[in-house]
N, C-alpha and C positions, 0 to 999 in steps of 0.2 A: 434383807434388811427395808428391800424396794417397795413389796408391798404391804410390809407394817408402816412404813414413812408414807407412801401414797395414800392408803387408807385416811391417813392421820390427816394429812392435808385437805382429805374430804372436809373435816369440819374445823378448818379454817376458812374455809370458803362459803360454809351456809348464811344468806346472805337474813341481813336483819338489816332495818331501818333506825331513824332515833329515838322514836317509841322503845323499839326492844334493842336496846343497846343493854350488852350486859353491865357498862359501867354505872348505868344508872342505878345497879342493885335492885331492880322493881321483885326478881324474884327470888331473894337471899341470895342459897346455896347455889342453888340450880342457877345461879348468873357469873358464882364464884367460878363452879365447873367449866362456864365454856372459856372461860377466861384465863382458866388453867389448860384445857387445852385448845384454845385457838391461837392462844396469845404467848404463851409457855411451852408444854411439852411438845408440840406437833411444828414450833417455829425451826427445829433442826430439822426441820426433812428434805427443803433447799441447801444449807449445807452439807449435811452425811451426802444427798444425792449428788454431788457436785464433788466432794472429796469423793467419793467410791469413780466416780468418772474419772478424774483427776488418776486415781493408783491404778485404775485399768489399765489404762490408754498406754503405761509407764510398762506395764510390768515385767516387758519382757527388757527391759531398758532402753534410753535414751539413742542410742544407736541403730537399735533396729527399727525404729521408727520408720515407716515411709508414707511422708506427710503426704505424697500429691495420692496416692490409695487410702489415708485416714479420709483426708477430706472429699475424696470421691464417696468413699463407705459412710462417712459418718454425715455429710446431703444429703443421703436416701435414710438413712435411717433417723437423723433429727430434724435438719430441715425441712425434709420433704412431707412427713406427717404436721411438722409445726403449720407448714400452706394451707393441708387437706382439711386437718380440723379449722381450722380459724378460718378458712374463705368459708366452709361450709357454714359453721355458725354465723356468720357474718350477711351470707346470702337470709339462713334465720328469722334473724332481727330482722331486716331490712321486710319481710314482706311481714310479717307482725304488725311493725311499724305502720305500714301502708295501711295496714288493717284498724290501727287506733287499738293496739294490743301492746303492750308490756314499756307505752311509752313511762319515761319518770327512771326507770328504771338501767339503763343504758343508752347512754351520750343518741341522739337524736342524727342516726342516718339519714335522715332524708334532707336535714337543713346544715350539715355540716359540711364544711370547706375540704377541698382535696386533700389539703395537708393532714386531718384530720382523719378523713379515710386512709389514707395511705399512712398513716399511724395506727389506727385499729387492723389495717390486714395483715399489715406485716412489720411490725413495733421497730418506725423508722424512730420514733422519737421518743416515746413510751410505749406502756403494756399495751398488750394485742387487745383484742375484746374477747375473747378466750383468756380470759384476764393469767389462769396460772399457765397460759404457755409463754410466756416472756420466759420462762430459765430455757426452756430449748432455745429457744434465740440465742441467751446469754452461751446457752452452753457449745452450741456454734461458734459462737466466735473466741471463747476462750479453747476452741481447740483449734481454729484458725492462729492462733497466738501461742498454741503449746510447742512452740519449737522455743521462742525465745521463756516463754517460764519455764520451760525446762533449763537453757541454759543460765540461765541466774538461779533457778536454785543452787545448779551443779555448782557453780562459783561461791556465789553469795547469798545464801541459805537461810541463813537467820537476820543479815539487812534486809533481804527481799520479804521472807513471809512480818519480818515488823512494819514494811511497809505499807503490806499488801494489808495489812491488820488496823493500821491505822486508816489508809483512804477509804474501809467497812463500815467505821465508826463514826466519819465523820459525812458529813451531810454535803457531800463533793460530787458532782456530777461529769466524770469522766469522758461522756459523749460516745462513750466504745459499748460499755453494758448499764444495762438498766439500772442492776446493783451491785453495786461495788463488791459485794460480801463474796460474790462467787469467784472473785479472781483469786481472794485469800485461798478460800476452799478449793476447788480447785489444784491452786499452786498445793497445798497443804497434802492433798491427796499426792502427787506427784512427789511430793517430799518421802511421803513414807514409802513408796513406790520405787524413783531409784535410790535409796536409802535400803532397800531390800530391809526393810522395820517388820518384825513378825506381828502382826498385830491378835494370834492366834494369844498370845500372853495375854491380853484382858483376861481372856477365859476362865483363867484362873481364878481371880476376883471378879468375874462377873454378879456375882450377887453383892458386893458390897458395893463394887461401881456404879451398879443398873443402882442399889438402894441410894447410893448419895447421888446422881441425876436426878432422880426422880424427886428427893427431899429439895433438892435448889431449886427444883421446877414449881414445885408446889408455896417454894418461899415467896419465888419472883412473883405469880399468880399473885400469892396473900398480900402483899406488899400495891402489888400495880392494884388493886380492885378497892384496898383500902384508901388509896392514895386519887382514886378515881373520881371526878371523868376528869381532870388535868394531872397531867402523864410527865410527872421530873425529866428533865431531860438527862440527870444521872441514873435514872433505872430502866432510861433506853438505851444509853447506854452501857449498862448492868447485864439488860439481856443481849445483847449482840456477844458481851463475851461469855453469857450463858449457854446458849445456841451455840460455841464451839466448843463447850463441855458436852454437848450432844451427841459430837463424833463417838468420843471413847463409848458414852452415856450407853448411845441405843444400839454400839458394839456390843457390848458385855448385856442389854437385853435383849437381846436377840438371839447371843448366845444361849440362854435361858430357856427364851422361845422352842426355839431349834430342837429343842430336846422332843418335845411335843408330835406325835407323830401327823396332828392335821398341819402343823406349822411348815414339816415338811411336805405335804402335799402345797400346798403351800406358791413353798419357793420353788417344783419343779411346775409351773401354773406360765411361764413365758410369757404372751405378751397384755396378761389382763393386767401389769402393775400401770404398765404403760395405756392400756388403754381404759382402764381407769384415769389416770390424769390425764387423760387428754379430754373423755366425756363427761368430768363430773361438773362442770360449771354449767355449762350447756342443762344439765337435769336440771341443777339450785337452783337456777335461773328461773324455769319452766314452771319447777315447782313454788316459788316464792309466788310466782308470777297469777298462779291459780289462787295460792291459797289467799292472795291481800282481795283477790277479786270475789272471793269465797264469802268476803264479809267477816270472818274468826279474827277474832284478837287476842287470844290464845296463843304467844308464842311457844312455849315450850312445848303444848303438842304439834305447832309445825318442825321446831328443831329436833324433834326423836322421828317424826317420820319421815321430815327428809331425812335426813343420818340413814336411817333404814332400809329408804324405798332404791336411794342413791346404793348404797351396799350392797342390796338383793339385785336390783335392775341389773346394775354393771356386769355383773361375774355371769348372768343369764343371757344379757346382750352378746358379751362377748363369746362365750360359744356358741350362739346363734351364729354371730356372724365370721367367726372361724372354721364351721363347716358348710353353712350355703354359699358363703364366699369368700374363697380361701386366699385365691389370687388378692381380691380389694382388701380382704382384711390387713395382707403381709404387706399392702402399702399402709394402711391407714397404722400399722403397730412399726411400721419401721422394719419388716424382718424379722421380725421378733418373733413369731410362727413355728422357725425353724431352732430346733436345742441349738443353742449357745458351746460355744467352744469350751470345753474344760480345762481349766487353769486349776493346778496345784497351788496350794499354801506352803509354808515354810514345814510346816507337819505332816506334809501327804495329804490334808482335809481338798477335798475339792472345791473350787470354788469355781464362776461362772463369768464371762463377758456380757457385754452390752449386750 
C-alpha cells in the first residue's frame, strides 16, 4: 500500500499557480482529472499511512511495547530523516533565492523572521519548507503519545475515536500536531491492532469495496469541480469522511494490485517509497521553477512531464544512492535499506513493519 499511496501523493503536490488552478476549468476534463487525483483519490494517502503506522506499532499488543526503545528507534527512522531532508532543501532554496532564483514560489528566507525560519526548518508552528514532511513530524508526535492513545483506545474505544474524528473535522488547532486528522487515523490503526481485527477479510470483497471507493472518489471530485471555485463547507467535511473510507478502500485496491508480479516487485523495494516521499517535493519545485522560466504556458504539458519525470528520476536516484553511498542512504531513509522484520497476519500472510 505504501508505494501506491506515496506515488499518489506526488500528484497531490504537483504545483500550479492561480491561472493554472484545476478549479478554473480552463482545460475541461483534464482539470477534472487533476481534481480527482489531487483533491479526492490520493488525499487518503496520509490517513492510510498513519493508520498503517499505528497498526504496526501495536501488532504485538500494548503490553509488549518498549516505549523507550520505540522512541529511540523512531527518532532514527522518522525524526532524523525529517531533519536531514528538510535542512538540505532549506539550504538549497536559500542558495537559489540569494541568486534571485525561485522567488515567489516559497517564502523569502532572506527576509524571514527567526520564528518563521524555525518553523520552516523544524515545523514548530506550521508546515516545513519541504511541505510533505509535516507528516513525519506529526507521526513522531503520535508515537510519543502512543501509550496514552493505546490506553484510551483499550478502555474507551468508541468515545475516543468519536472525539478524535470530531477534532479531525473541526478547524481547531490543538498546538500538538499540524493536522488533527492524523490523531484519528493513527488511533484507528491502534484500535484495529489491539482488537486483532483481521483486515484480510476485506480481500474476499476487494472488487466491490474497491469499486465503491473509486465511485465515491469520482462523485466527490465531480461535485467539487462543478461547485468550484467556491468549495462549500459541507463538501470539505464530506471529504474528511470520504478520506476515512479510503482506508478500507485502498486496502481492497492493494489486495487486487498485489496479485501482479510487478506489484510484488514494488512491494519489496525497501526504502524506495520513503525516498519518493521525502524527495518528490524538491524535484517538483525545481521543475516548476524551470517551467516558468522557460516561458511555456500549456500547463497540461508541464503536469504530465512533472509526474513522469519525478516518478522516473526518483527510482533511479534511489538505486544510485543505495549503491554508491549505502551508509548515507541508510540515514536518509531511516535504515530502510535493511530488510524489515516479517509479521504474519491472521491468515498466515506475511506483512512487514516500518
